[in-house]
C-alpha positions in Angstrom: 29.0 2.4 -1.8 31.7 0.1 -0.7 29.9 -2.7 -2.7 29.7 -0.5 -5.7 33.6 0.5 -5.6 34.6 -3.1 -4.7 32.3 -4.8 -7.4 33.1 -2.4 -10.2 36.9 -1.0 -9.3 37.8 -4.3 -8.2 36.3 -6.3 -11.4 37.8 -3.8 -13.7 41.2 -3.7 -11.9 41.3 -7.4 -11.6 40.4 -8.2 -15.3 43.3 -5.2 -16.4 45.9 -7.3 -14.4 44.9 -10.6 -15.7 45.4 -9.1 -19.1 48.9 -8.0 -18.3 50.0 -11.0 -16.3 49.0 -13.4 -19.1 50.5 -11.4 -21.7 53.8 -10.9 -20.2 55.6 -14.1 -21.2 54.1 -14.0 -24.6 55.2 -10.4 -25.2 58.6 -11.3 -24.1 58.9 -13.9 -26.5 57.5 -12.0 -29.4 59.7 -8.9 -28.7 62.9 -10.2 -27.3 62.9 -13.8 -28.9 63.4 -15.2 -25.3 62.8 -17.7 -23.9 64.5 -19.2 -27.1 62.8 -22.5 -26.4 59.3 -21.1 -26.9 60.1 -20.5 -30.7 60.0 -24.3 -31.0 56.1 -24.2 -30.3 55.5 -21.3 -32.8 52.5 -22.5 -35.0 53.5 -19.9 -37.8 57.0 -20.3 -37.6 57.7 -17.7 -40.3 55.6 -15.0 -38.8 56.5 -12.5 -36.1 60.2 -13.2 -35.9 60.6 -10.6 -34.4 57.2 -9.3 -34.2 56.6 -6.1 -36.1 57.1 -3.3 -33.7 55.2 -0.6 -35.4 52.2 -2.8 -35.6 52.4 -4.0 -32.0 52.8 -0.4 -30.5 49.4 0.3 -32.5 47.9 -2.9 -30.9 48.9 -1.6 -27.5 47.2 1.7 -27.7 44.0 0.1 -28.8 44.1 -2.8 -26.3 44.7 -0.2 -23.5 41.9 1.8 -24.6 39.5 -1.2 -24.7 40.7 -2.4 -21.2 40.8 1.2 -19.4 38.0 3.0 -21.1 35.5 0.6 -22.9 35.7 -2.2 -20.2 35.1 0.1 -17.1 32.4 1.7 -19.0 30.7 -1.6 -19.7 31.0 -2.6 -15.9 29.4 0.5 -14.6 26.7 -0.2 -17.0 26.3 -3.7 -16.1 26.6 -3.3 -12.3 22.7 -2.2 -12.0 21.8 -5.3 -13.7 24.0 -7.5 -11.4 22.5 -5.9 -8.5 18.9 -6.5 -9.9 19.7 -10.3 -10.2 21.1 -10.3 -6.7 24.8 -11.0 -7.5 26.5 -11.4 -4.2 29.7 -10.7 -2.8 30.1 -11.5 0.7 31.1 -14.7 2.3 27.7 -15.6 3.3 26.6 -16.0 -0.6 29.6 -18.1 -1.5 28.0 -20.9 -3.8 28.5 -24.7 -3.2 30.9 -26.8 -5.5 28.0 -28.0 -7.2 26.4 -25.0 -7.9 29.6 -23.5 -9.0 30.2 -26.3 -11.6 26.8 -26.0 -12.8 27.1 -22.1 -13.4 30.6 -22.1 -15.0 29.3 -24.8 -17.2 26.3 -22.2 -18.3 29.0 -19.5 -18.5 30.7 -21.6 -21.1 27.6 -22.3 -23.4 27.0 -18.4 -23.0 30.6 -17.5 -24.4 30.1 -20.3 -27.4 26.9 -18.9 -28.2 27.5 -15.3 -27.9 31.1 -15.2 -29.4 30.2 -17.7 -32.2 27.0 -15.3 -33.5 28.5 -12.3 -32.6 31.9 -13.2 -34.5 29.9 -14.3 -37.5 27.8 -11.1 -37.6 31.0 -9.0 -37.7 32.2 -10.8 -40.7 29.4 -9.9 -42.9 31.1 -7.8 -45.0 29.5 -4.3 -44.3 30.4 -4.9 -40.7 33.9 -6.5 -41.3 35.2 -3.6 -43.7 34.2 -0.9 -40.8 34.8 -2.9 -37.7 36.3 -6.5 -37.7 39.0 -5.9 -40.1 41.1 -4.1 -37.6 41.2 -7.3 -35.7 42.4 -9.3 -38.7 45.2 -7.1 -39.6 47.1 -9.9 -37.7 47.1 -12.9 -39.8 49.4 -14.6 -37.4 48.0 -13.4 -34.2 50.1 -12.6 -30.9 48.5 -12.7 -27.4 48.0 -9.0 -27.1 45.8 -8.7 -30.0 42.8 -11.1 -28.4 41.3 -7.3 -27.6 42.6 -5.5 -30.4 39.4 -4.6 -32.1 37.1 -1.6 -32.5 35.2 -0.7 -29.3 31.9 -1.8 -30.6 33.1 -5.1 -31.4 34.8 -5.6 -28.0 31.4 -4.9 -26.4 29.3 -7.2 -28.8 32.1 -9.9 -29.1 34.2 -9.8 -26.3 32.5 -8.4 -23.3 29.0 -9.3 -23.6 29.4 -12.9 -24.1 31.5 -13.5 -20.9 29.0 -11.4 -18.9 26.0 -13.0 -19.8 26.3 -16.2 -17.9 27.1 -14.4 -14.5 24.1 -12.1 -15.3 21.7 -14.8 -16.0 22.6 -16.8 -12.9 23.3 -14.0 -10.4 26.6 -15.6 -9.9 28.7 -14.7 -6.7 31.7 -12.2 -7.5 34.2 -14.8 -6.6 33.0 -17.3 -9.3 32.9 -14.1 -11.5 36.4 -13.4 -11.1 37.4 -17.3 -11.5 35.4 -17.2 -14.7 37.2 -14.1 -15.8 40.6 -15.7 -15.0 39.7 -18.6 -17.4 38.5 -16.4 -20.2 41.4 -13.8 -20.2 43.7 -17.1 -20.0 41.9 -18.7 -22.7 41.7 -15.7 -25.2 45.2 -14.5 -24.5 46.4 -18.2 -25.4 44.1 -18.8 -28.4 45.9 -15.7 -29.8 49.5 -16.3 -28.8 50.9 -18.1 -31.8 52.2 -20.6 -29.4 51.0 -24.5 -29.3 52.7 -25.2 -25.7 52.8 -28.5 -24.1 50.1 -29.4 -21.6 48.0 -26.2 -22.5 44.9 -26.2 -24.6 45.4 -25.9 -28.3 45.1 -22.5 -30.1 45.5 -23.9 -33.4 41.8 -23.5 -34.3 41.7 -19.8 -33.8 45.2 -19.4 -35.2 43.7 -21.3 -38.3 40.8 -18.6 -38.4 43.2 -15.7 -38.6 45.0 -17.4 -41.6 41.6 -18.1 -43.3 39.0 -15.6 -42.1 36.0 -17.6 -42.9 36.7 -20.8 -40.4 36.3 -21.6 -36.7 34.3 -18.8 -35.6 33.5 -20.4 -32.2 35.6 -20.9 -29.1 35.2 -24.8 -28.5 33.9 -25.8 -31.8 30.5 -26.9 -31.0 28.8 -24.5 -33.1 31.3 -24.6 -35.8 30.8 -28.2 -36.2 26.9 -27.5 -36.1 26.9 -24.9 -39.0 29.7 -26.6 -41.0 32.0 -23.6 -40.5 35.4 -26.0 -39.7 34.9 -28.0 -42.9 38.0 -26.6 -44.3 39.9 -26.7 -41.1 38.9 -30.4 -40.6 40.2 -31.4 -44.1 43.3 -29.9 -43.4 46.5 -31.3 -41.8 46.3 -28.5 -39.1 43.4 -30.2 -37.5 45.6 -33.2 -36.6 47.6 -30.7 -34.4 44.7 -29.4 -32.3 45.2 -31.6 -29.6 46.4 -31.4 -26.1 50.2 -32.0 -26.2 51.3 -34.6 -23.6 55.0 -34.5 -24.3 57.7 -31.8 -24.9 57.7 -32.3 -28.6 56.0 -29.6 -30.8 52.9 -30.1 -32.6 54.8 -29.7 -35.9 57.2 -32.5 -34.8 54.5 -35.0 -33.8 52.4 -34.1 -36.8 54.4 -33.0 -39.5 52.5 -31.6 -42.5 52.8 -33.6 -45.7 54.4 -31.6 -48.3 52.5 -31.4 -51.8 54.3 -32.6 -54.5 
């Protein structure tokens, strides 16, 4: 019974805490305009300044429902499968650094494949109109809308891809929580609308929200394979899709040429 509570309630609450924590800074910047220096790094500089409050409140309600209800239900359904795979949560089952690194790499491949193909599936016109269009109400995304979507999409596109790797490997709970930390941070950053120095670039996914049919994946491997990043690669925005190693913004380092 203690393992049941720890595995399910702990994982669910930890994921929710991550969602709140990583969105706090971005929400503050989007709603209050502070800290002012962050706006130097906005990708779409003319959007969400300030954020549309009615749209934001609508997003908050859906995100909370997905986090507090849908994610919990998924966790409860996933728990018997994790037990079947022998996923440990005690000190004695801690993985070695080599095992942890290999499993995290597998998790990353699982997310790239699961998210890419699930995401493309929901761009089929029939599914897009009924489900995925909700997420694309934000053509200039903010961090909170990473999980602003229909509950069915949340399960298939968001939850399943991040859970499939730990399920296959029967990973230790500590590694699962580390993985969830990476994933929640990554997806929040990718939707934040800010390309901040010394952090991974969110330019590719921001471009997806503007153009809809580009950059379906997480790291871009399958987009390159399926040529679903051709417009992005031919645009000036692609040059900005790099790790910024100075305090200069991407628009300052890589200014877009004006069309004559």
